[in-house]
ROGUDO-35888 format. One line per field, with one value per residue (C-alpha): residue number from 1; residue in one letter; z, x, y. Coordinates in steps of 0.1 Angstrom, whole numbers, padded with zeros to 4 digits, always signed. Each point is the difference from the previous one (the first is absolute). Example, Ala and Ser with C-alpha at 12.3 -4.5 7.8 and 13.67 -1.06 7.14 Angstrom:
BEGIN
num	c(1  2)
residuo	c(A  S)
zz	c(+0078  -0007)
xx	c(+0123  +0014)
yy	c(-0045  +0034)
***
This chain:
BEGIN
num	c(1  2  3  4  5  6  7  8  9  10  11  12  13  14  15  16  17  18  19  20  21  22  23  24  25  26  27  28  29  30  31  32  33  34  35  36  37  38  39  40  41  42  43  44  45  46  47  48  49  50  51  52  53  54  55  56  57  58  59  60  61  62  63  64  65  66  67  68  69  70  71  72  73  74  75  76  77  78  79  80  81  82  83  84  85  86  87  88  89  90  91  92  93  94  95  96  97  98  99  100  101  102  103  104  105  106  107  108  109  110  111  112  113  114  115  116  117  118  119  120  121  122  123  124  125  126  127  128  129  130  131  132  133  134  135  136  137  138  139  140  141  142  143  144  145  146  147  148  149  150  151  152  153  154  155  156  157  158  159  160  161  162  163  164  165  166  167  168  169  170  171  172  173  174  175  176  177  178  179  180  181  182  183  184  185  186  187  188  189  190  191  192  193  194  195  196  197  198  199  200  201  202  203  204  205  206  207  208  209  210  211  212  213  214  215  216  217  218  219  220  221  222  223  224  225  226  227  228  229  230  231  232  233  234  235  236  237  238  239  240  241  242  243  244  245  246  247  248  249  250  251  252  253  254  255  256  257  258  259  260  261  262  263  264  265  266  267  268  269  270  271  272  273  274  275  276  277  278  279  280  281  282  283  284  285  286  287  288  289  290  291  292  293  294  295  296  297  298  299  300  301  302  303  304  305  306  307  308  309  310  311  312  313  314  315  316  317  318  319  320  321  322  323  324  325  326  327  328  329  330  331  332  333  334  335  336  337  338  339  340  341  342  343  344  345  346  347  348  349  350  351  352  353  354  355  356  357  358  359  360  361  362  363  364  365  366  367  368  369  370  371  372  373  374  375  376  377  378  379  380  381  382  383  384  385  386  387  388  389  390  391  392  393  394  395  396  397  398  399  400  401  402  403  404  405  406  407  408  409  410  411  412  413  414  415  416  417  418  419  420  421  422  423  424  425  426  427  428  429  430  431  432  433  434  435  436  437  438  439  440  441  442  443  444  445  446  447  448  449  450  451  452  453  454  455  456  457  458  459  460  461  462  463  464  465  466  467  468  469  470  471  472  473  474  475  476  477  478  479  480  481  482  483  484  485  486  487  488  489  490  491  492  493  494  495  496  497  498  499  500  501  502  503  504  505  506  507  508  509  510  511  512  513  514  515  516  517  518  519  520  521  522  523  524  525  526  527  528  529  530  531  532  533  534  535  536)
residuo	c(M  K  I  S  K  S  S  T  P  S  A  N  R  Q  C  P  Q  R  I  A  A  R  H  L  S  A  V  A  A  L  S  C  C  A  L  L  P  L  A  I  I  T  Y  A  D  D  A  Q  T  A  K  P  P  A  E  N  T  R  Q  G  S  Q  P  D  K  S  P  Q  P  D  K  S  P  E  P  D  K  S  P  E  P  D  K  S  P  E  P  D  K  S  P  E  P  D  K  G  P  Q  S  N  K  S  P  Q  L  N  K  S  P  Q  P  E  T  D  A  E  Q  Q  S  K  V  Q  Q  P  S  A  D  E  K  V  P  A  P  A  P  E  D  E  D  L  A  E  N  E  E  E  A  A  A  G  S  D  D  Q  E  P  T  P  E  I  P  E  E  Q  T  P  E  L  A  V  D  T  D  T  A  K  T  P  R  P  G  K  D  G  A  I  N  F  A  T  A  G  D  A  L  R  K  Q  A  A  R  Y  R  A  M  T  V  Q  W  Q  P  L  A  P  G  G  P  L  A  A  G  D  R  G  P  R  V  A  Q  L  R  Q  L  L  K  Q  F  G  D  Y  T  G  Q  P  G  P  L  K  I  A  D  D  Q  P  Q  R  F  D  T  G  L  K  L  A  V  E  A  Y  Q  R  R  H  G  M  E  V  T  G  R  A  D  K  S  T  L  K  E  L  E  R  S  P  E  E  L  A  R  L  M  E  L  N  A  E  R  W  D  K  L  P  A  K  P  G  K  R  Y  I  L  V  N  V  P  D  Y  Q  L  Q  L  V  D  Q  E  R  V  V  L  T  M  K  T  V  V  G  K  S  T  K  R  T  P  E  M  T  T  K  V  V  S  V  V  F  N  P  T  W  T  V  P  R  S  I  L  L  T  D  L  L  P  K  A  R  N  N  P  E  A  M  H  K  R  G  Y  R  V  V  K  Y  G  T  N  R  T  S  P  I  N  D  A  S  I  E  S  A  A  S  G  K  A  T  L  R  Q  I  S  G  P  G  N  T  L  G  R  V  K  F  V  I  P  N  K  Q  A  I  F  L  H  D  T  Q  A  Q  S  L  F  E  H  R  H  R  A  F  S  H  G  C  I  R  L  Q  Q  P  E  E  L  A  Y  T  L  L  K  P  Q  G  W  D  R  T  R  V  A  Q  A  T  T  G  D  E  S  V  T  I  K  V  D  S  P  P  K  L  F  I  T  Y  L  T  A  W  V  D  T  L  G  Q  V  Q  F  R  P  D  I  Y  H  R  D  R)
zz	c(+0370  -0004  +0032  -0004  +0017  +0016  +0023  +0037  +0022  +0016  -0033  -0009  +0031  -0007  -0035  +0008  +0025  -0026  -0024  +0025  +0008  -0036  -0003  +0030  -0015  -0033  +0018  +0020  -0031  -0018  +0031  +0001  -0037  +0005  +0030  -0017  -0022  +0029  +0020  -0029  -0002  +0037  -0003  -0029  +0019  +0030  -0024  -0014  +0035  +0008  -0031  +0003  -0004  -0034  -0013  +0015  -0018  -0033  +0006  +0013  -0034  -0015  -0004  +0011  +0037  -0006  +0000  -0033  -0017  -0004  +0037  +0012  +0000  -0028  +0006  +0008  -0029  +0022  -0002  +0020  +0014  -0011  +0035  +0008  +0016  -0026  -0033  -0017  +0026  -0014  -0021  -0029  -0005  +0003  -0029  +0017  +0014  +0030  +0031  +0018  +0032  +0018  +0036  +0010  -0024  +0020  +0031  -0016  +0007  -0025  -0025  +0004  +0028  +0022  -0018  -0033  +0013  +0013  -0034  -0017  +0022  -0004  -0037  -0028  -0025  -0037  -0005  +0027  -0008  +0024  +0008  -0018  +0018  -0006  -0026  +0014  -0006  -0027  +0022  +0029  -0025  -0011  +0038  +0018  +0034  -0004  -0016  +0030  +0023  -0019  +0001  +0038  +0003  -0021  +0018  -0015  -0021  +0000  -0021  -0031  -0022  -0004  -0037  +0007  +0022  -0028  -0014  +0033  -0001  -0035  +0010  +0029  -0021  -0027  +0024  +0002  -0035  -0028  -0024  -0036  -0010  +0011  +0035  -0011  +0001  -0030  +0001  +0001  -0014  -0032  -0006  -0024  -0021  -0001  -0015  -0026  -0011  -0005  -0018  -0025  -0006  -0006  -0024  -0020  -0001  -0018  -0034  -0001  +0021  -0015  +0018  +0003  -0028  +0011  +0012  +0030  +0032  -0003  +0023  +0003  -0029  -0025  -0034  -0026  -0012  +0029  +0024  -0017  +0000  +0038  +0005  -0018  +0019  +0034  -0012  -0007  +0034  +0016  +0014  -0024  +0006  -0017  +0011  +0037  +0012  +0003  -0037  -0028  -0023  -0034  -0007  -0028  +0002  +0005  -0009  +0029  +0034  +0021  +0036  -0007  -0014  +0029  +0025  -0020  +0002  +0037  +0004  -0021  +0021  +0032  -0011  -0009  +0032  -0016  +0010  -0009  -0021  -0027  -0026  -0024  +0011  -0009  +0027  -0010  -0037  +0008  +0021  -0029  -0023  +0019  -0022  +0013  -0007  +0024  +0027  -0004  +0006  +0031  +0013  -0005  +0019  +0029  +0000  +0008  +0030  +0013  -0003  +0024  +0028  +0022  -0012  +0036  +0015  +0033  +0015  +0008  -0019  -0013  -0037  -0011  -0038  -0006  -0035  +0012  +0031  +0020  +0031  +0005  +0032  -0008  +0025  -0010  -0037  +0004  -0003  +0033  -0002  -0029  +0001  -0021  +0005  -0008  -0012  -0007  -0028  -0030  +0017  +0033  -0011  +0023  -0001  -0006  +0030  +0020  +0037  +0029  +0020  +0035  +0021  +0000  +0015  +0011  +0002  -0015  +0000  -0032  -0002  -0033  -0024  -0011  -0036  +0009  +0026  -0024  -0030  +0016  +0037  +0007  -0026  +0016  +0035  -0010  -0016  +0028  +0032  +0020  -0024  +0001  +0038  +0000  -0022  +0026  -0013  +0023  -0005  +0014  +0002  -0013  +0026  +0027  +0007  +0008  -0019  -0005  -0016  -0035  -0003  -0021  +0021  +0001  -0037  -0008  +0022  -0020  -0033  +0010  +0007  +0038  +0005  -0018  +0003  +0018  +0000  +0032  +0001  -0003  -0025  -0022  -0004  -0036  +0006  +0013  +0028  -0010  -0013  -0010  +0005  -0028  +0004  -0030  -0008  -0019  +0030  -0016  +0020  -0005  +0017  +0004  -0016  +0006  -0037  -0006  -0030  -0020  +0000  -0023  -0029  -0023  -0003  +0035  -0002  +0025  +0029  +0008  -0003  +0029  -0006  +0014  +0008  -0005  +0030  +0024  +0030  -0019  -0008  +0036  +0012  -0025  +0010  +0038  +0001  +0007  +0030  +0015  -0015  -0011  -0019  +0032  +0015  -0032  +0000  +0036  -0007  -0027  +0023  +0020  -0004  +0016  -0024  +0004  -0018  -0004  -0014  -0025  +0008  -0029  -0021  -0036  -0029  -0021  -0037  -0016  -0037  -0033  -0024  -0030  -0013  +0016  -0005  +0028  +0016  -0026  -0028  -0013  -0010  +0021  -0011  +0019  -0009  +0001  +0025  +0006  -0037  +0008  -0029  -0027)
xx	c(+0733  +0032  +0015  +0022  +0034  -0010  -0025  +0004  +0009  -0034  -0016  +0022  -0011  -0037  +0001  +0004  -0029  -0023  +0010  -0007  -0034  -0010  +0011  -0021  -0030  +0004  +0004  -0032  -0019  +0011  -0008  -0035  -0005  +0014  -0022  -0032  -0003  +0007  -0027  -0024  +0010  -0006  -0034  -0009  +0011  -0021  -0029  +0005  +0001  -0033  -0017  -0022  +0016  -0015  +0018  +0033  -0005  -0003  +0030  +0020  +0000  +0019  +0037  +0008  -0007  +0000  -0033  -0018  +0010  -0036  -0006  +0030  +0003  +0020  +0037  +0023  +0021  +0030  +0032  +0002  +0033  +0010  +0005  -0037  -0008  -0024  +0004  -0026  -0026  -0004  -0030  +0020  +0038  +0016  +0021  +0016  +0035  +0007  +0020  +0023  +0001  -0032  +0007  -0036  -0009  +0018  -0019  -0034  -0025  -0003  -0028  -0011  -0025  -0009  -0033  +0017  +0024  -0030  -0017  +0031  -0001  -0037  -0004  +0017  +0019  -0006  +0028  -0012  -0027  -0029  +0000  -0030  -0021  +0010  -0021  -0024  +0009  -0021  -0006  -0012  -0024  -0016  -0003  -0022  +0006  +0038  -0002  -0019  +0025  +0029  -0016  -0003  +0038  +0008  +0005  -0016  +0024  -0011  +0030  -0017  -0014  -0037  +0001  +0013  -0030  -0024  +0025  +0000  -0038  -0001  +0024  -0023  -0031  +0016  +0001  -0038  -0008  -0003  +0029  -0003  +0022  +0007  -0014  -0032  -0033  -0023  -0029  -0032  -0021  +0021  +0014  -0028  +0003  +0038  -0004  -0025  +0024  +0027  -0024  -0007  +0037  +0004  -0029  +0016  +0032  -0018  +0004  +0038  +0003  +0014  +0007  +0036  +0010  +0002  +0033  +0020  +0009  +0021  +0028  +0027  +0025  -0025  -0004  -0027  -0033  -0019  +0022  -0010  -0036  +0002  +0015  -0028  -0027  +0015  +0003  -0037  -0009  +0023  +0026  +0028  +0013  +0033  +0035  +0009  +0020  -0003  +0006  -0024  +0017  -0016  -0009  +0025  -0003  -0037  +0004  +0024  -0013  +0018  -0001  -0029  -0021  +0009  -0012  -0032  -0007  +0005  -0024  -0026  +0004  -0003  -0032  -0016  +0009  +0025  +0034  +0025  +0027  +0007  -0004  -0029  -0006  -0029  -0024  +0009  -0005  -0034  -0010  +0011  -0025  -0029  -0012  -0005  -0037  -0001  +0019  -0024  -0030  +0018  +0006  -0037  -0011  +0022  -0012  -0034  +0015  +0016  -0033  -0016  +0025  -0008  +0013  +0012  +0014  +0010  +0032  +0014  -0009  +0015  -0002  +0007  +0001  -0003  +0016  +0028  +0008  +0005  -0013  +0002  -0007  -0009  +0000  -0008  +0002  +0035  +0010  +0018  +0003  +0002  +0004  -0004  -0030  -0010  -0036  -0025  +0007  -0023  -0022  -0001  -0003  +0005  -0033  -0003  -0014  +0000  +0004  +0021  +0030  -0015  +0026  +0034  +0004  +0035  +0007  -0034  -0018  -0015  -0035  -0001  -0028  -0024  +0011  +0037  -0009  -0018  +0023  +0035  +0003  -0024  +0017  +0034  -0014  -0013  +0033  +0023  -0019  +0032  +0017  -0030  +0001  +0037  -0008  -0024  -0034  -0028  -0036  -0024  -0038  -0021  -0016  +0025  +0037  +0008  +0027  +0009  +0030  -0003  -0013  -0024  -0030  +0009  +0007  -0034  -0016  +0018  -0010  -0037  +0000  -0001  +0036  +0029  +0038  +0018  +0038  +0014  +0022  +0037  +0029  -0015  -0034  -0012  -0009  +0034  +0006  -0024  -0035  -0021  -0038  -0022  -0037  -0014  -0021  +0027  +0023  +0028  +0029  +0032  +0027  +0036  +0013  +0026  +0006  +0022  +0016  -0033  +0008  +0030  -0024  -0013  -0034  -0013  -0034  +0004  -0024  -0035  -0014  +0016  +0027  +0034  +0024  +0037  +0004  -0029  +0019  +0008  -0037  -0009  +0025  -0013  -0036  +0006  +0027  -0026  -0011  +0035  +0014  +0037  +0018  +0014  -0034  -0013  +0030  -0007  -0037  +0009  +0021  -0014  -0033  -0024  -0026  -0005  -0027  +0005  -0028  +0010  -0011  -0018  +0002  +0012  -0020  +0012  -0006  +0007  -0002  +0006  +0017  +0020  +0007  +0005  +0019  +0026  +0010  +0028  -0025  +0010  -0025  +0004  -0013  -0002  -0009  -0037  +0006  -0038  -0010  -0024  +0011  -0016)
yy	c(+0988  +0019  +0015  +0031  +0002  +0033  -0016  +0003  -0030  +0001  -0001  -0029  -0018  +0006  -0012  -0037  +0003  +0015  -0028  -0027  +0016  +0000  -0036  -0010  +0018  -0018  -0034  +0007  +0009  -0031  -0021  +0012  -0006  -0036  -0008  +0012  -0031  -0022  +0016  -0005  -0037  -0005  +0017  -0023  -0031  +0010  +0005  -0035  -0015  +0016  -0015  -0032  -0034  -0005  +0031  -0013  -0032  +0017  +0022  -0029  -0016  +0030  -0006  +0036  +0008  +0038  +0018  +0005  +0033  +0011  -0003  +0021  +0038  +0016  -0006  +0028  +0011  +0010  -0019  -0032  -0014  -0034  -0013  -0003  -0033  -0013  +0019  -0023  +0010  +0035  +0007  +0012  +0000  +0034  +0010  +0031  +0002  -0022  +0010  -0023  +0021  -0006  -0011  +0000  -0029  -0026  +0010  +0000  -0029  -0029  +0005  -0036  -0001  -0030  -0003  -0003  -0026  -0020  +0004  -0014  -0031  -0006  +0009  -0019  +0019  -0001  -0025  -0023  -0026  -0006  -0037  -0016  -0026  -0036  -0017  -0025  -0035  -0014  -0031  +0021  +0019  -0031  -0016  +0025  -0015  +0001  +0035  +0013  -0016  +0016  +0035  -0001  -0005  +0031  +0033  +0032  +0021  +0036  +0010  -0015  +0028  +0002  -0007  -0035  -0009  -0009  -0025  -0019  +0000  -0014  -0028  -0009  +0000  -0021  -0030  +0002  +0011  -0026  +0002  -0011  -0029  -0035  +0005  +0017  -0019  -0003  +0023  -0021  +0028  +0005  -0035  -0010  +0031  -0003  -0035  +0012  +0027  -0026  -0023  +0028  +0004  -0037  -0001  +0029  -0021  -0028  +0017  -0003  -0031  -0032  -0032  -0012  -0024  -0037  -0012  -0010  +0020  +0031  +0011  +0026  -0001  -0015  +0017  +0000  +0015  -0016  +0020  +0032  -0010  -0008  +0035  +0016  -0019  +0010  +0036  +0001  -0014  +0025  -0024  +0009  +0035  -0001  -0008  +0004  +0030  +0037  +0006  -0010  -0024  -0008  -0036  -0004  -0038  -0007  -0037  -0006  -0012  +0027  +0012  +0024  -0028  -0023  +0026  +0004  -0037  +0001  +0029  -0019  -0031  +0019  +0017  -0033  -0018  -0023  -0012  +0027  -0015  +0026  -0027  -0003  -0036  -0023  +0014  +0036  -0006  -0016  +0031  +0022  -0017  +0017  +0029  +0035  -0005  -0030  +0019  +0030  -0023  -0014  +0035  +0010  -0032  +0009  +0036  -0014  -0019  +0031  +0019  -0025  +0010  +0030  +0033  +0007  -0032  +0018  +0015  -0035  -0031  -0033  -0010  -0036  -0005  -0037  -0002  +0022  -0021  +0031  +0017  +0038  +0019  +0036  +0028  +0036  -0010  -0013  -0037  -0006  -0038  -0024  -0038  -0031  -0023  -0035  -0002  -0028  -0024  -0003  -0027  +0019  +0036  +0030  +0019  +0037  +0019  +0032  -0004  +0012  -0013  -0001  -0018  -0016  -0035  -0010  -0038  -0008  -0033  -0013  -0014  -0019  +0011  -0027  +0000  -0005  -0026  -0023  +0004  +0001  -0007  -0029  -0022  +0008  -0006  -0034  -0010  +0012  +0012  +0001  +0024  +0023  -0001  +0010  +0030  +0013  -0011  -0008  -0009  +0026  -0005  +0028  +0022  -0010  +0007  -0036  -0017  -0036  -0018  -0012  -0036  -0019  +0011  +0037  -0001  -0014  +0026  +0027  -0017  +0000  +0037  -0002  +0012  +0015  +0002  +0027  +0006  +0013  +0031  -0002  +0001  -0027  +0015  +0004  +0037  +0007  +0024  +0028  +0001  +0030  -0004  +0014  -0005  -0020  -0031  -0019  -0005  +0019  +0014  +0018  -0020  -0011  -0032  -0026  -0004  +0031  -0016  +0007  +0037  -0007  -0008  +0027  -0016  -0008  -0016  -0029  +0005  -0012  +0035  +0018  +0026  -0009  +0029  +0003  +0024  -0004  +0013  +0032  +0005  -0007  +0026  +0026  -0005  +0000  +0027  +0027  -0021  +0001  -0032  -0001  -0028  -0014  -0004  -0017  -0024  -0009  -0006  -0026  -0022  -0028  -0019  +0024  +0015  +0037  +0021  +0038  +0022  +0026  +0035  +0017  -0032  +0007  -0010  -0030  -0002  -0034  +0007  -0017  +0025  -0011  +0035  +0035  +0032  +0004  +0033  +0005  -0001  -0035  -0026  -0032  -0034  -0032  -0036  -0010  -0028  -0007  +0005  +0028  +0023  -0022)
***
């Protein structure tokens, strides 16, 4: 405004006052406009605080703490000074001119309320990761008792989002649900049909099958047409799958005994229960002479044996396959324990039976069966009675519990059928430290043995019919664990000379079988030697 020189002094004095008044009016107007968005933000924050916790959780995951634009009133279009406390809190940035002279802004309350600060502490931002639950140890998933103990030690974590809860439930159920693979048990109900299906495949293979040409053993590095023929044979059986490694490499030298062929020979030997050498040695070449037609007949024969077993063997059972020299303890369709066995020799065959394991005897005594007494022990007792006495044998009359030392009179009493021999409990007992009682008429037991070196052999048919176990204490612990037994208690029970019998609650069924062919849980056909010549 232009002031004329003719103005009076009083007018000149009033002019600055009017100018100051107009300035104050403008500042007040601008301050009201600036405070209006802040009031809107405070109102929105209060509304957020009043919402249920679930709504806060959803909003807490947003990276911007400002209220959603669609939930706030329409922003004021008036200019906003640039000294507002939180310019990013406004619903929409103001593009009008900004004033740098707003004294009221410094005195206004902060737009961030206490409820919003608390929300920031409790709610993770978008950049922050919610800590996931620690994965369960695979070992704890497999040992239900240890898994339960571990879960008791863990504190609840309410910060875990709801969508992660099903994952924890799946992991817990996995420990109780049968898993396919090496630890899965064979399904009794479908085992026979699985063998018949493989038998049909082997019969179809007969059209193109040709026996390996006569010759000596083959090993890695050999070359020749017999190597190529061996490769083709193992490819038909499914043992040869190409060269090892992530990339498929063409067989540019089929007549060379390479790494891929060596692995195929090992797989074939493993499936047929042979010593795994990776060489096509004499025994492997002899096994390769068996035609697919012969193997198909063998599979069909074993399918009938599987059909005789119950379709539902129970939740917990023990399977002993005599030709495989193996024991498996199955619980909830999972193999929880496997061990080597020694079975009856060809002249003292282990019989097939279905029974139960009713009790565990620690430090057992051994009452000699009549057949073993006459054929083995009486001749030894006559030749060296003192040695038999040192080994713990005593003569026991039938119908009584009276024992007498070994001498000529007691030996004759045992030979005439009036008495027998009994070996006292202790470290030298033939049954070892643990015996498993299974009701049967053939006086067969599962038991420990002093001859641990026998388990180093691949073919282990050495006993008089009973089944000797490689890890009897582990089987005792697994069976008695539901009754409160731990490994320490089992170890203590096997010390000393006192015989202790513990009944097994809910006795598991025991299947002693004779199976020379089956399809395992990985879909591979397994063959075992016919040690009792029952496949002919």
